[in-house]
Every structure is written in C-alpha cells, then in structure tokens.
C-alpha positions as CSV (number, residue, x, y, z in Angstrom):
1,M,35.2,-3.9,-99.7
2,K,32.6,-1.8,-100.0
3,R,30.4,-4.0,-101.1
4,L,31.2,-6.3,-97.8
5,R,31.4,-3.3,-95.5
6,S,28.1,-2.2,-95.8
7,P,26.0,-5.2,-94.6
8,V,28.6,-5.4,-92.1
9,L,27.8,-1.2,-90.7
10,M,23.7,-1.6,-91.3
11,V,23.8,-4.6,-88.6
12,L,26.2,-2.8,-86.1
13,V,23.7,0.1,-86.9
14,A,21.0,-1.8,-86.0
15,V,22.8,-3.7,-82.4
16,M,23.3,0.0,-81.5
17,L,20.1,0.8,-82.4
18,L,18.0,-2.6,-79.8
19,A,20.8,-1.6,-77.5
20,S,19.3,1.8,-77.1
21,V,15.9,1.1,-77.4
22,T,16.7,-1.3,-74.5
23,L,18.4,1.1,-72.5
24,T,15.6,3.5,-72.5
25,V,12.9,1.2,-71.6
26,G,15.2,-0.4,-68.8
27,C,15.3,2.8,-67.4
28,A,12.2,3.7,-67.7
29,K,9.8,4.9,-64.5
30,P,7.6,2.7,-63.1
31,E,3.9,4.0,-63.1
32,A,3.6,4.5,-59.1
33,Q,1.6,2.2,-57.1
34,P,-2.2,3.0,-54.8
35,A,-0.6,2.2,-51.8
36,P,-2.3,-1.0,-49.8
37,A,-5.3,-0.2,-47.4
38,P,-4.7,-0.2,-44.1
39,Q,-5.3,-3.5,-42.3
40,A,-7.6,-3.2,-39.9
41,P,-6.3,-5.4,-36.8
42,P,-9.2,-8.2,-35.9
43,P,-11.2,-7.8,-33.2
44,A,-10.2,-9.1,-29.6
45,P,-11.8,-12.5,-28.1
46,K,-14.8,-11.1,-25.8
47,M,-14.2,-12.0,-22.0
48,K,-16.5,-15.1,-21.4
49,V,-19.1,-13.6,-17.6
50,G,-21.1,-16.9,-16.3
51,I,-23.9,-17.2,-13.7
52,V,-25.7,-20.2,-11.9
53,F,-28.2,-19.6,-10.2
54,D,-30.0,-21.1,-6.9
55,V,-33.0,-22.5,-6.0
56,G,-35.8,-21.2,-7.6
57,G,-34.2,-19.8,-10.9
58,R,-35.6,-16.9,-13.0
59,G,-38.5,-15.7,-12.2
60,D,-38.0,-15.7,-7.9
61,L,-38.7,-12.0,-8.2
62,S,-36.1,-11.2,-5.6
63,F,-32.6,-12.7,-5.3
64,N,-31.7,-14.6,-8.5
65,D,-33.2,-11.5,-10.4
66,M,-30.7,-8.9,-8.9
67,A,-28.7,-11.2,-10.3
68,Y,-29.5,-11.6,-13.9
69,A,-30.3,-8.0,-13.4
70,G,-26.6,-7.0,-13.4
71,L,-25.2,-9.2,-15.6
72,E,-27.6,-7.8,-18.5
73,K,-26.5,-4.5,-17.4
74,A,-23.2,-5.5,-18.3
75,G,-23.5,-7.3,-21.5
76,K,-25.7,-4.2,-23.1
77,E,-22.8,-1.7,-21.6
78,W,-20.0,-3.9,-23.3
79,P,-21.3,-6.1,-25.9
80,D,-18.2,-5.9,-27.6
81,K,-16.4,-6.9,-25.1
82,I,-18.2,-9.5,-23.3
83,E,-21.0,-12.2,-23.7
84,T,-23.2,-13.7,-21.1
85,K,-24.8,-16.8,-20.2
86,Y,-27.0,-18.2,-17.3
87,L,-27.5,-21.4,-16.1
88,E,-30.1,-23.2,-13.2
89,P,-29.8,-25.7,-11.2
90,T,-32.1,-28.5,-10.2
91,A,-35.1,-28.6,-8.3
92,G,-32.5,-29.7,-5.2
93,G,-29.7,-27.6,-6.7
94,E,-28.0,-30.9,-6.8
95,N,-25.5,-30.3,-9.5
96,R,-24.6,-26.8,-8.6
97,E,-20.9,-28.0,-8.4
98,E,-21.1,-29.3,-11.6
99,L,-22.5,-26.8,-13.2
100,L,-19.7,-23.8,-12.1
101,R,-16.8,-26.7,-14.1
102,L,-19.3,-26.3,-16.8
103,L,-18.5,-22.6,-17.2
104,A,-15.5,-23.1,-16.0
105,E,-13.9,-25.9,-18.5
106,E,-15.8,-23.8,-21.7
107,G,-13.3,-20.8,-21.0
108,Y,-15.1,-18.5,-19.5
109,D,-12.9,-15.7,-17.0
110,L,-15.2,-15.1,-14.4
111,V,-18.2,-17.6,-12.6
112,I,-20.4,-16.4,-10.4
113,G,-22.5,-18.7,-8.2
114,V,-25.1,-17.1,-7.0
115,G,-25.7,-18.0,-3.4
116,F,-24.0,-18.6,0.2
117,L,-25.0,-22.3,-1.0
118,F,-22.5,-22.3,-3.3
119,T,-19.6,-21.5,-1.1
120,D,-17.5,-25.0,-0.6
121,H,-18.3,-25.7,-3.8
122,I,-16.5,-22.9,-5.1
123,K,-13.8,-23.0,-3.0
124,K,-13.3,-26.6,-4.5
125,V,-13.5,-25.4,-8.0
126,S,-11.6,-22.1,-8.0
127,Q,-8.7,-24.2,-6.9
128,E,-9.3,-26.0,-9.8
129,F,-9.3,-23.2,-12.3
130,P,-6.7,-20.6,-11.2
131,K,-6.8,-18.7,-14.6
132,V,-10.1,-18.7,-14.1
133,K,-12.6,-15.8,-11.4
134,F,-14.9,-16.6,-9.3
135,G,-17.6,-14.1,-8.2
136,L,-19.8,-15.7,-5.1
137,I,-23.0,-14.1,-3.6
138,D,-23.6,-14.5,0.6
139,G,-21.2,-17.1,0.9
140,V,-17.7,-16.0,2.7
141,I,-14.6,-18.5,2.4
142,E,-11.7,-18.4,4.9
143,G,-8.0,-16.8,4.0
144,L,-8.7,-15.0,0.6
145,T,-6.1,-11.8,-0.6
146,E,-6.2,-9.6,-3.4
147,A,-4.2,-12.2,-5.3
148,S,-6.7,-15.0,-4.7
149,N,-8.8,-16.2,-8.1
150,V,-12.3,-15.8,-5.8
151,R,-14.4,-12.4,-4.3
152,C,-16.8,-13.0,-2.1
153,L,-19.7,-10.1,-2.4
154,V,-21.4,-9.9,1.2
155,F,-24.1,-7.3,2.4
156,K,-25.0,-6.0,5.6
157,E,-28.7,-7.3,5.2
158,H,-29.6,-6.7,9.0
159,E,-28.7,-3.2,8.4
160,G,-31.0,-3.1,5.4
161,S,-33.4,-4.9,8.0
162,F,-33.6,-2.6,10.8
163,L,-34.6,0.2,8.3
164,V,-37.9,-1.6,7.1
165,G,-38.5,-3.0,10.9
166,A,-38.7,0.8,11.9
167,A,-40.9,1.9,8.7
168,A,-42.9,-1.1,9.8
169,A,-43.1,-0.3,12.9
170,L,-43.8,3.5,12.3
171,K,-46.2,2.3,10.6
172,T,-48.6,-0.6,12.4
173,K,-52.0,0.0,13.3
174,A,-52.2,-2.7,15.5
175,N,-48.4,-2.9,17.1
176,K,-48.3,-6.3,15.4
177,L,-45.7,-7.3,13.4
178,G,-44.4,-10.4,11.1
179,F,-41.5,-11.8,9.6
180,V,-41.9,-15.3,7.7
181,G,-37.8,-16.7,6.1
182,G,-37.4,-19.2,3.9
183,M,-34.2,-21.4,5.7
184,K,-33.6,-21.8,9.2
185,I,-29.7,-20.0,8.8
186,P,-27.6,-17.6,10.5
187,L,-28.0,-15.6,7.1
188,I,-31.3,-15.4,7.0
189,E,-31.3,-15.2,11.3
190,R,-29.6,-11.5,10.4
191,F,-32.2,-10.3,8.8
192,E,-34.7,-11.7,11.5
193,A,-32.6,-9.9,13.7
194,G,-31.8,-6.0,12.5
195,Y,-35.8,-7.0,11.5
196,V,-37.7,-7.0,14.8
197,A,-34.5,-4.7,16.5
198,G,-35.6,-1.5,14.0
199,V,-39.3,-2.6,15.2
200,K,-38.3,-2.0,19.1
201,Y,-36.1,0.9,18.5
202,V,-38.7,3.0,17.2
203,N,-41.8,0.9,18.5
204,P,-40.3,-1.1,22.6
205,N,-44.9,-1.4,22.9
206,A,-44.8,-3.7,19.3
207,Q,-44.6,-7.3,19.0
208,V,-42.8,-9.4,16.2
209,F,-44.3,-13.0,15.0
210,V,-41.3,-15.1,13.7
211,D,-42.1,-18.9,11.2
212,Y,-39.0,-19.4,9.2
213,I,-40.5,-21.9,6.3
214,G,-38.2,-25.4,6.4
215,T,-34.7,-26.1,7.2
216,T,-33.2,-27.3,3.3
217,G,-32.6,-24.9,-0.1
218,E,-36.6,-25.9,-0.6
219,A,-37.4,-23.5,1.9
220,F,-36.9,-20.4,-0.9
221,K,-38.9,-21.6,-3.8
222,D,-42.2,-22.8,-1.4
223,P,-45.1,-20.2,-2.1
224,V,-47.7,-22.4,-0.5
225,R,-45.3,-22.1,2.3
226,G,-45.5,-19.3,2.4
227,K,-48.8,-18.2,1.5
228,E,-50.1,-20.1,4.9
229,L,-47.2,-18.4,7.6
230,A,-48.5,-15.5,6.6
231,L,-52.4,-15.7,7.2
232,A,-51.3,-16.9,10.4
233,Q,-49.7,-13.7,11.3
234,F,-52.1,-12.2,9.8
235,N,-54.9,-14.2,11.6
236,K,-52.9,-13.1,14.9
237,G,-53.6,-9.8,14.4
238,A,-50.4,-8.7,12.7
239,D,-50.8,-6.0,9.8
240,I,-47.0,-5.8,8.2
241,V,-45.2,-9.2,7.5
242,Y,-41.5,-8.5,6.1
243,H,-40.4,-11.9,4.2
244,A,-36.7,-12.8,3.4
245,S,-37.8,-15.8,1.7
246,G,-37.3,-15.3,-1.7
247,A,-39.2,-17.0,-4.7
248,S,-41.3,-18.2,-1.4
249,G,-42.2,-14.7,-1.2
250,I,-44.6,-14.4,-3.7
251,G,-47.1,-16.4,-1.2
252,V,-46.3,-14.0,1.4
253,I,-47.1,-11.5,-1.0
254,E,-50.8,-12.9,-2.1
255,A,-51.5,-12.9,1.6
256,A,-51.4,-9.8,2.2
257,A,-53.5,-8.5,-0.5
258,Q,-56.3,-11.5,0.0
259,Q,-56.2,-10.0,4.1
260,N,-56.0,-6.4,1.9
261,L,-53.4,-6.0,4.5
262,L,-49.3,-4.7,4.1
263,A,-46.4,-6.6,2.7
264,I,-42.6,-5.5,3.0
265,G,-40.7,-7.0,-0.2
266,V,-37.3,-8.5,0.0
267,D,-33.8,-8.1,-2.8
268,A,-35.8,-7.0,-5.8
269,D,-38.0,-3.6,-5.4
270,Q,-41.3,-5.9,-5.1
271,S,-43.6,-3.3,-6.0
272,L,-42.3,-3.4,-9.4
273,T,-42.8,-7.5,-10.3
274,A,-45.8,-7.9,-7.7
275,K,-49.0,-8.4,-10.3
276,E,-50.9,-5.2,-10.7
277,D,-54.1,-5.4,-8.1
278,Q,-51.3,-6.4,-5.2
279,R,-48.3,-3.6,-5.2
280,D,-51.0,-0.5,-3.1
281,N,-50.6,-4.3,-0.5
282,I,-46.3,-3.8,-0.5
283,L,-45.7,-0.4,1.8
284,T,-42.2,-1.5,0.6
285,S,-38.8,-3.8,0.0
286,M,-35.3,-3.5,1.6
287,L,-33.0,-3.7,-0.9
288,K,-30.2,-6.4,-1.2
289,R,-28.7,-4.9,-4.0
290,V,-27.3,-8.0,-5.5
291,D,-27.2,-5.9,-9.7
292,V,-24.4,-3.6,-8.1
293,A,-22.4,-6.8,-7.1
294,V,-22.5,-8.9,-9.7
295,Y,-22.3,-5.2,-12.4
296,D,-19.7,-4.1,-10.1
297,T,-17.4,-7.7,-10.0
298,I,-18.6,-8.0,-13.8
299,K,-16.3,-4.4,-14.8
300,S,-13.7,-5.5,-12.5
301,V,-12.9,-8.2,-14.7
302,V,-13.5,-6.0,-17.7
303,Q,-11.3,-3.4,-16.8
304,G,-8.7,-5.0,-15.9
305,T,-8.8,-4.4,-11.6
306,F,-10.3,-7.4,-10.0
307,K,-8.8,-8.5,-7.0
308,G,-9.5,-11.4,-4.6
309,G,-10.9,-10.9,-1.7
310,I,-14.4,-9.8,0.0
311,G,-16.5,-6.7,-1.1
312,V,-18.7,-5.8,2.2
313,F,-22.2,-4.3,0.7
314,G,-23.9,-2.1,3.3
315,L,-26.0,1.2,3.8
316,A,-22.4,3.1,3.7
317,E,-22.3,1.7,0.5
318,D,-25.7,2.2,-0.6
319,G,-25.6,-2.0,-0.9
320,V,-29.0,-1.8,1.1
321,G,-31.7,0.0,2.0
322,Y,-35.5,0.6,1.3
323,A,-37.4,0.8,-1.9
324,V,-39.5,4.6,-2.7
325,N,-41.7,4.5,-6.2
326,D,-44.6,6.0,-7.7
327,Y,-46.3,2.4,-6.0
328,N,-45.4,3.6,-2.5
329,K,-44.2,6.9,-2.1
330,A,-48.2,8.5,-0.6
331,M,-48.0,6.3,1.6
332,I,-44.4,6.1,3.2
333,Q,-43.7,10.1,2.5
334,D,-44.7,10.8,6.0
335,I,-42.6,8.7,7.6
336,T,-39.1,8.9,5.2
337,A,-37.8,12.1,7.2
338,K,-36.8,9.7,10.7
339,L,-36.1,6.3,8.2
340,D,-33.2,8.3,6.6
341,E,-32.4,9.9,10.0
342,I,-32.4,6.6,11.8
343,K,-30.2,5.6,8.4
344,A,-27.9,8.6,9.4
345,K,-27.3,7.0,12.8
346,V,-26.5,3.5,11.3
347,V,-23.6,4.7,8.9
348,S,-22.0,7.2,11.6
349,G,-21.9,3.9,13.8
350,E,-24.4,5.8,16.2
351,I,-26.6,2.9,16.1
352,K,-24.7,-0.2,15.7
353,V,-27.6,-3.0,14.2
354,P,-27.6,-6.2,16.1
355,T,-26.3,-9.6,13.4
356,S,-27.7,-12.6,15.5
357,N,-30.6,-13.2,18.0
358,A,-28.1,-13.7,20.3
359,E,-26.8,-9.4,19.3
360,L,-30.2,-8.7,19.1
361,S,-30.8,-9.4,23.1
362,E,-27.8,-7.4,23.6
363,F,-29.2,-5.2,22.0
364,L,-32.7,-4.4,23.4
365,K,-30.6,-3.7,26.6
366,S,-27.9,-1.4,25.8
367,I,-32.2,0.5,24.4
368,G,-33.4,0.0,27.2
369,K,-36.9,-1.4,25.9
C-alpha cells in the first residue's frame, strides 16, 4: 500500500503547488500603465469672407482700395479664424451678380459688394442664400430688419465734403474752385452738394465749376477724362479742384501737379498713395472710411454679433472726415482749428448739410448766401 500511496501523494502535492502558483500569478497586481495624453480638440473651421470689388478694382487708390484695407486688417487680426478672398468684375461690371453667387455657392459666411451698383444683385442673391450674410456698401435695400442677412453700409459723404469745401474756400486765392464727379447719380451729387455748401458757407463770393465724367459705371475709371475736365477748370481760373470719381481722380491729381495747383482727394488719404512728385499738390482728402465699415462688419461675424439693417457712418461716427498727414499738415495747419469748429457744428446739428442740389438751394437761402 505504501508503494501505491506514495506516487499518488506526490501527484497531489504537485497539483496543489501548481494551483498555488496559478493563484499567486492571477492575483498579482498588474504594473501601472501611463495615462493617455489628452487629445487637443480639432481646430474649428475658419469662417470665409469674400469681397467683390466694383469697376476699377484694386489699385484705384480710392474706394475699392479702402474696402481692401478693411479686409486685409481683419485677415491679419484673425488669421486663425477667417480666410479671405476678393474678386474683381469685368471692365463693365456685367458679372457682379455672378461673382456674388459664386462666393455664396462656395460656402462663404460673409460676402460684401463694394458699391451701390450691387444693390439689386445683393437683394436677389441674398434671398437665394438665406444662410449667407451679405454686406452692401453705399446701397440701401428697403424693408431690412436686424434679423435680415443683409447689412447696408452707408456714409454721410455730404458731411465730409462740406468740410473739404470749407477747406478749399479758406485756402483759395482765386475765389474759383472746381468739382469733378464720376457718374452723375444721386450718390455723387451728395458729394457735390456738400462741397458747394461748404465753400459758400465760408466764402460766399467763391465760384464753383462742376463737371461729371459720364452716366455709367465706366465714369469711375477714366483718368484721361478726369484730367481733361480738371485742366479745363484750372484753365477757367480754379486753383483747387475736388474730385469724387474713383480711379478717374488719378487724372485730376495729375492735372493739379501739371499746373502746380491743388487737388482734393476722396475716400482714401490720397497724399499717401499719390506719386511722390504729386503729394505737394494735394491739399487734403475727404476720408470715407469704407475700411472701417468693412472691418466692423467682418468683426461682427467673427464675434457672432452680426445684425441686418442699415449702418450709417457720418462725422459723428468718424465715418467721414478730412486727411491730415506729414505731406499736407503744413499746408492746412492754419485752418484746422476752423475746420474742427465747423465739424462740431455739423455733429451738433447746428449746421444741416444738404444732400442734393435741391437742398443746396434751400441751404444757401437759410444762411443768407
């Protein structure tokens, strides 16, 4: 029996030892594993902002370039949040609507049309793309509310023109001044009415010659014609000519330099963009802060505060004004105090600047001039 039990006992002992080892291994505390590194959330997709320029495009040293400046500033401020793009129409601007629709179809969050000629096109395309926000410079669409997907950006050009008209009246030696408009439309007539009112408010004896380049959008990109009209006004005795003609104003400034007389620029500070040998011939510029309007609209989209409707930029909002820079400050330092006094009267409502030739006639009667 001892011989039979001994092997059995040995087997039992072995089984018990094996179970003990298995139990020990199974209960062993596993080695601690490092916690996985937190994953950064994927970057939010960038908002897309597009601008469609009007005829003349970039390089007009005026209206379109000011709009681009606002787009560029926003792009530099929020490079991680927005991507920007601009498009230029054909020479006659026939494809304005096509370009607006192209950006909307590409999923742009904000599309801006530069100029009143976009009014009907934005009204139509904005209805087709209700999720896209639109900005319209210088045009007005009736019936908009804060809930609309269109914001119209308009300016009190007549107020800024009133100030540069006053400047011209204070600086003229000939008592003869000029105005060259681009397209003969109510918008540009606001520049004319404000300018003439400013001249007459300060100097009732001054004569103002007025000419327009044309009746289509082409009038804003014809510097040859702009120069011809300005030269004609200089030849009639004017010593300062103000233009509101977009890229055509390049010719007005050339004429002033050629005659060694003075021009007044528009929209942008044209002393900063004119040729070096022309800067001494620019008295000042009527600043129309399209760059501010474009930048503020983009900012509202980035911050989620966009509201439809109409935004107005006048002297009180610093949306218009007159330029002072290193090139012209010596020329106008003797009149800036007077100009600022007049500005304060406009802002307070003491002076109501006319917006049309009909209002201009009433204005002149009201001040007895």
